[in-house]
N, C-alpha and C positions, 0 to 999 in steps of 0.2 A: 647597417654599420654606422656608429656615431661619427660625426664629423670631429676633426681634431683642431686644436688651437695651440699656438706658440706665442708666449709673451716675452718680449725682450725689453729690459729695463736699463735706462741710462739715468744716473743721477743719485739723489740723496735718499735717506731713509724714508722720507715721505713718499717718494716715487716708488720705492720697493713695496711699501705698504699699500699704495694704490694698486700696484700690480697684483698683490695678494687678493685684494678686493675684486678686481676685474676677473681674476682666475676663478674665484668663487661664483661670480655671476654667470660666467660661461659654463662652469660645471653644472649649475642649477638649470641652465638652458639646454642641457643635454650634450654638450661638447665634452671631448676628452683631451687631456693635456698631452703634448708631445714635445720632445726636445729636438726634433729634426724638421728643418724648414721644408724639406722635400715632401714630408707627409702632411704638412699643415694645410688645412682648408681655410684657416684664419690666422693671420700673423698680426699681432698688436705690438707696436713699437711705442713704449712709454718713455717720453723724452724729458730732458732737462735743458733749460736755457740759462742757468746761472753762470755756466762757463762756456766759452766759445767752442772749445773742443767737443763738448757734448752735442752741439748742433751739427758740427762737422761729421760726427759719428752717424747721425741720422741720415744725412745726404749720402754718405758712403754706403750705408746699409741699404738704402733705397736703390742705389745703383746695382748692388749685388743682387737684390731681389728681381730687378728688371732682367739681368742676365740669366738668373735662374728660371724665370718664366720663359725666356727665349729658348733655353737649352732643354727644358722638360716639357714645354707645351702646357703646363699647368698654371692656372691663374688664381692663386688663393686671394681671398679678400684681405687687403692690407689696410689696417687702421693705425693712424698716428694719433696718439693721445699725449697728455701731459703738457708741460709748460711751453714747448715749441709750438704745439698745436694751438694752444690758447693765444700765443703771441702772434703767430703768422696767419692763422685762420685759412681762408680761401686762397691766400697768396701762396700757400704751400703747393697747391696744385699747379700754379704757374711756374714755380721754381724747380719743379721736377720735370725731367725730360721724358715725356710719354706718359701713358695712363698706368701709374703704379699704385697711387693712393686711392682707396675706395671710401674711406671714412676719415674725417678730421674731427676729433672730439676734444673739447676743452676740459680744463681741470675740474670744473664744477658740474660736468654732465656725466660723470663716471657711471652712474646707475643706468644711463641710457644705452650703454654699449651693446647689449644683445639686440635691442630693437633697431639701432642704427646699422648693425651688421645685416639684419634681416632686410631692411630697406635697401641697402646697397646691393644685396644679392639679386634684388628684383629690378634694379635700376641701371641704366647705362651711364649715369652721371654719379659723381661722388656725393656722399652725404656729409655736410659740414654743420656742426653744432657747437658753437663756442659761447652760447648765451649764458649770462650769469644766473646762478641759482643759489639762493641763500640757505636752502635746506641742507643741513650737515648730518642728518640722521643716516644710518645704514642698517640694513636688516641684520639682526643678531644671528650668528652662526653661519653666515654665508662665506665669510673670509676664508680663503684657502691658504693657511699660514705655511710659509716655506721653511721656517726654522723650528727644529724639534724642541729647543730649549727656551728661546725667548719669543715674546709676542709684542709686536708694535701695536700701540693704541693711540689713535689721534685724539687730542683734546681741543685743539684750535685749528681752524682753517683760515688761511689768508693773513694779511698783515696791514696795519695802518701807519707804520712808522716812516716809510718812504726815505730810508737812507739813500744817499745820492747814487751809490753804486748798484743798488739792489733792484732786481727785476720782479721780485716776488709779489709786491702789491699789484703789479700789472698782469701777472700770469695766474695768480691764485686768488685774487680779489681782496676785498676788505676783510677785516678780522671778524670771524664768527666762532662763537664758543659752542662746544657740544654740551649737552645736558650732563650733569653729574651722574644721574641715574643711568644714562646710556653708557657712559665711560665705565662705571662699576660693573654693569652687565657684561660689557666687553671683556673686562678683566676676569670676571668669574668664568666666562666661557673659555677664555684662553687657559686658565688654570685647570679647568675640567678636562681640557684636551691634552694636558700633560706639560704645559709650559710653566716654568717657575720663575722666569725673569720677565718683568714687564718694562717696556720702554715707552714712556709717554712722549708724544710728538706734537710739536707746534712750532710755528716760526719763532714766536717768543712765548715760551711756555709759562713764564712767570707773569704774563698778563692775565692769566686765567681767572675768570670770575664765573661761577656756575649760574647759568640763566634760570635754573630751577631751584637754586638755593642761595639767596643773597649773602649768607654767612660763609660761603665756601670760596676762599681764594686758592691759589696754587698750593700754599703750604698745607691748608686744610685738606685739599685733594690728595696730597701725598700721604697724609695720615689716614684718610679713608681707604686708599689703595692698600696701605700697609695692613689694614685690618682684615683684608680679604684672606680667608683661609687658603693656604697653598701657595701664596706669593712668598718667594724667598728673597728676591732682589728687585729693586726698582731703580731704573735709570731714566734720564730725561734729556731732551735736546730741543732747543738750546735756550738757556736763560739769557736775557739781555742784561749787561752790567748795570745799566741805569736803573733797572727795576729789581736788582738783587739786594734786598734789604734784610733786616734782622729776622723777620719771620721765616724767610726761606733758609737763611743760614742756620737758624735754630732747628728747623725741620730736618735738614741734612745731618746736623750734629746729633739730634736726639732720637731719630727714627732708625732703629737698627737695620731695617731692610733697605733703606735708601743708601745706595752706594756712595762711598766717600770719594767722589769724583765730581768735579764741576767743569763743564765745557763753557768757558767764559770768553766769547769772541771779542777780541780787542780791536782788530783790523789794522791798527797803526799805533806806534808808540809816540807819535807827535801830536801835541794838542792842536797845532795848526791844521794838520791833515784831518784830524778827527772832527774839527769844526766844519771843514769843507765837506766832509763825508756826511754831516748832519747826524752824528752819533749821539750828541747831547751829553757827553761827559768829556772830561779832560784826562790827560796822562796822569795828573796828580790825583784826581778823584778815583781813577781806576786802581792806581797803586795803593791808595788808602783802603779801597774795598778789599784788595788782595790781602793786605795786612790784617783787616778785620776777620776775614775768612780763616786765615792761618792761625790767628790767635784763638778763634772759637773752635776750630777743628784741626788740631795738630796732625800732621801727616797726610792731610787731604791732597789728592792729586788734581792738578789743574791742567787743562788743555785749552787751546785757543785756535782762532782763525786769524790769518794775517794777509793783507793785500799789499803787494809791493808795486811801486810805480804809479800810484794814483795821481791824477792830474795835479800838477803843482808841487809834487813831492821833491824836495831838494836833498842834497847830500846830507845836510844837517838834520832834516826830518828823518831820513833813513838811519842816521846814527842814533837818533832818539829811539827808533824801533829796536835797534840792536841792544841799546842799554836797558830798555824796558824788558826785553827778552832775558837778558842776563839777570836782571833784578828779580823777576818773577820765578824763574827756574821752572818752566813748563815741563810736564811729563811727556807731552806730545803737542804737535802743532800741524795744522793744515795751512800751507802757505801757497799763494797764487800770485801770478803776475796779473796786474790789472788789464782787463780787456773791456772795450766799450760794449754795453748791453743796450739793446733797443728800448726806447721809451723812458729810460731812467733819467733822473735829474742831471746826472753827470753827462749823459749823452746829449741832452738838450742845452746845457749851459757851460760845459767845460771842454777844454781842448786836451786831447790825449798827448801831452807834451813831453813825456818821459820816453826816451828812445827805447826800442826793443833791446838793444845791446846793453843799455844801462839797467833795464829791468832784470835782464838775465844775470848781469854781474851782481846786482844787489840780492837777488833771491838765492843765488849760489852761496853768497856770504852768510845770509841769514840761516839757510839750511845747514851749513857747516857748523855754525854756532849752536843751533838746536841739537844737532847730533852729538856735539861735545857735552852739552847739558844732559841729554838723555843717557849718555854713557856713564857720566858721573852718578846720576840717580840710580841707574841699574847696578853699578858697582857698590853703592851704599846698601843696596837690598840684599847683597850676597850674605848668606848665613842666617837670614830671617825666615820665619815660617809664616806663610800666608794662606788664606782660604781661596781656592780656585774653583770656579764653576766650569766644569768641562762642557764644551759645546761642539767640538769637532775633532777630526784627526789632524795631526800636525802636518803643515805644508812642507816642512823641512825634512822630517825623518819618518819613515814608515813604522818605526818601533815606538813612536810617541803619540800621545793625544794632547790636545790643546784646550786652553780655557783662559779666562780672564779673572784677575783679582778684582776686589771691590774698587780699586783705583783705576781699573780698565787697562792694566798692563797684561799683555799676552804672555802666558807661561806655558812652556812645554813640559810634559810629564811622561815618565816611562809608562808604557802600556802594561797593565797588570797581566800576569801570566794567565792564559786561558781565555782572554778576551780578544775579540776581533775589532780592529780600529774602524770607526765610522768613516763615511765618505767625507773628505776634507771640504767638499763643496756644500 
């Protein structure tokens, strides 16, 4: 009987795609997937360290697995992968009470998972491998894609920007580009397996320059992906505002398959805070970029990330964030209270001097403003006709299916007569 594995994922789209890759590697090694931790012979926890709560989830889950081992008498191999594994390394073993972790695997050692599990099964001590590895290739056709409609395709690993708040350069390493030929092969394989939406991933996707084609920047890559037969939609995450220039704007405007949505992380509406964050653009230049985008692509949907309570953020700085939010009219926003992340420049150089109560008060006000903006935008859409790519059952009503517009707005639709709703998961 084949051994079974369970992969649990905390974090971003890159983490989910890494989990798809690890699942494919374990399938190839002869394991079978399970959704029940009681049945699992191997449990992989793929972690995120961008937000503090993601780390807390890891330690909570490890505690649950310890109790499960005590109650059942079974001891599955537990592997911790992803950004927390890369960040903490061997210290993870000391931070957990008792022998729960058998493998600690860094973000750049993903292809080593099956061999590390085999070594751990033969050893009384944990296997730890967080060594850097610049090879960003991955065997074609191995990825076990979890979504029937869309496919994640990585184009860049790592980041060189070192924004003051960001842990990514320390957990995913320096910036490495995948070959254009490998990316297009991934896209063709995804389409051949029935996926029609391609989501290109990278910490800063618009840094892309193909190592195997000096003429291919990110705009050219979008054109090349658009030319792949069977691709219907293309999304990407995330471009950096500082590198969003005319070629990318024109590509989004002129390529019909590229969705008319840009996730443009601003992080703060204050030029002072942006300078301390090392974002290398100002409030004024960001707003000028937004104006250029809206002039070139009328009706485009913009979304963003916002950090509240960054060190040194004053009441005036926060008011700048509110006024920028009102000026841009984002279709959606991910907002977070600042938390200290290990190894970052902010951790080393700045004091976390905004109180928790003030952070909470500010983020509540920001989210209330954003809800009002989204409500207005949704009201304006009433009576319009939009194309929706259906990707799941509705989470709200059993009689509906759900999908997204080109602008990334979730839309519920009545289930056609005679059809059975897919699983909302």
